[in-house]
C-alpha positions in Angstrom: 102.8 56.7 130.0 99.8 58.8 130.6 97.6 59.9 127.6 94.6 62.1 128.0 92.0 63.3 125.4 92.4 66.9 124.2 89.7 67.6 121.6 87.9 66.4 118.4 88.3 68.5 115.3 85.3 68.9 112.9 85.9 70.6 109.5 83.2 73.2 108.8 82.3 75.6 106.0 81.2 78.5 108.3 82.8 78.6 111.8 80.4 81.2 113.1 77.3 79.3 112.0 78.7 76.1 113.4 79.5 77.7 116.8 75.9 78.9 117.0 74.7 75.3 116.2 76.8 73.6 118.9 75.7 76.2 121.4 72.1 74.7 121.0 73.6 71.4 122.2 75.0 72.9 125.4 78.5 73.8 124.2 80.1 77.2 124.8 83.1 79.0 123.4 86.3 78.0 125.0 88.8 79.6 122.7 88.8 81.4 119.4 91.8 81.8 117.2 93.5 82.0 113.9 96.3 79.5 114.2 99.8 80.0 112.9 100.1 79.4 109.1 102.2 76.3 109.8 98.9 74.5 110.8 97.9 74.7 107.1 100.4 71.8 106.4 99.1 69.8 109.4 95.4 70.2 108.3 96.2 69.8 104.6 94.8 73.3 103.8 96.1 75.5 100.9 99.2 77.4 102.0 97.6 80.8 101.3 94.4 80.0 103.3 93.8 81.7 106.6 92.4 79.1 108.9 89.5 80.0 111.3 89.0 78.0 114.5 86.9 78.1 117.5 86.9 75.6 120.4 83.6 74.9 122.1 83.3 72.9 125.3 80.7 71.0 127.2 82.3 70.2 130.5 85.7 68.6 129.8 84.7 67.6 126.2 86.1 70.0 123.6 85.3 70.3 119.9 87.5 72.3 117.6 85.5 73.7 114.7 87.9 74.4 111.9 87.1 76.2 108.7 89.3 74.6 106.1 88.3 74.6 102.4 88.0 71.0 101.0 90.4 70.0 98.3 89.1 71.3 95.0 86.6 73.6 96.6 83.0 72.8 97.2 81.2 71.5 100.3 82.6 69.5 103.1 82.3 65.9 101.9 84.0 63.8 104.6 81.0 63.5 106.8 79.2 60.1 107.0 77.7 57.7 109.4 81.0 55.9 110.3 82.4 59.2 111.7 80.1 60.8 114.2 79.9 62.6 117.5 77.9 60.7 120.1 76.0 62.7 122.7 73.9 61.5 125.7 70.6 63.3 126.4 67.7 62.7 128.7 65.2 63.4 125.8 65.8 62.6 122.2 62.7 64.5 121.0 63.7 67.9 122.5 67.3 67.7 121.3 66.4 66.4 117.9 63.9 69.3 117.5 66.5 71.8 118.6 69.0 70.4 116.1 66.5 70.9 113.2 65.6 74.4 114.4 69.4 75.3 114.5 69.9 74.3 110.9 70.7 70.6 111.3 68.8 67.5 110.2 67.5 64.2 111.5 68.8 61.4 109.3 65.8 59.1 108.6 65.3 56.3 109.2 67.9 55.9 111.8 65.8 55.6 115.0 66.7 52.5 116.9 65.5 51.3 120.3 67.0 48.4 122.2 67.7 47.3 125.7 70.5 50.0 125.9 68.1 52.9 125.1 66.9 54.9 122.1 69.2 56.3 119.4 68.8 58.6 116.4 71.4 59.9 114.0 71.3 63.6 113.2 73.6 66.0 111.3 75.0 69.5 111.8 74.6 72.1 109.1 77.7 70.7 107.3 76.4 67.2 107.4 78.7 65.9 110.2 76.8 63.2 112.0 75.7 63.4 115.6 74.4 60.3 117.3 71.9 61.1 120.1 71.6 58.5 122.8 68.8 58.4 125.3 69.9 55.7 127.8 67.2 53.2 128.9 65.7 53.7 132.3 67.5 51.7 134.9 65.3 49.3 136.9 64.8 50.3 140.5 66.5 48.1 143.1 64.0 46.1 145.1 
């Protein structure tokens, strides 16, 4: 049996704002659509809600940004440190600054350095966590 990855879905409150945010991280629009209403059942959205989706891609990696109202209304509340998107970058500082400029945040104090590299947890405009990883420099072979 062969299984391959398709995408990761992130629930957002404003699909247009989120698409602009992820463009700052190097993602570009792959597909935009309003799915069939039968997807409301799959995504546990109210039956009368019109879903809004956009898929963004960075190489083969796809994120599906889905505008689904949370149960009971209000902000998206299922974001937290255990669920996060991990992205590698050659420079934490530049990407972290771009995240803040695009409406995201750096979650303090989450900066960690160890033998594997440097890490910092950030958040998109809806609070979904993004772990930035700057790999440690590899020693040169002698």
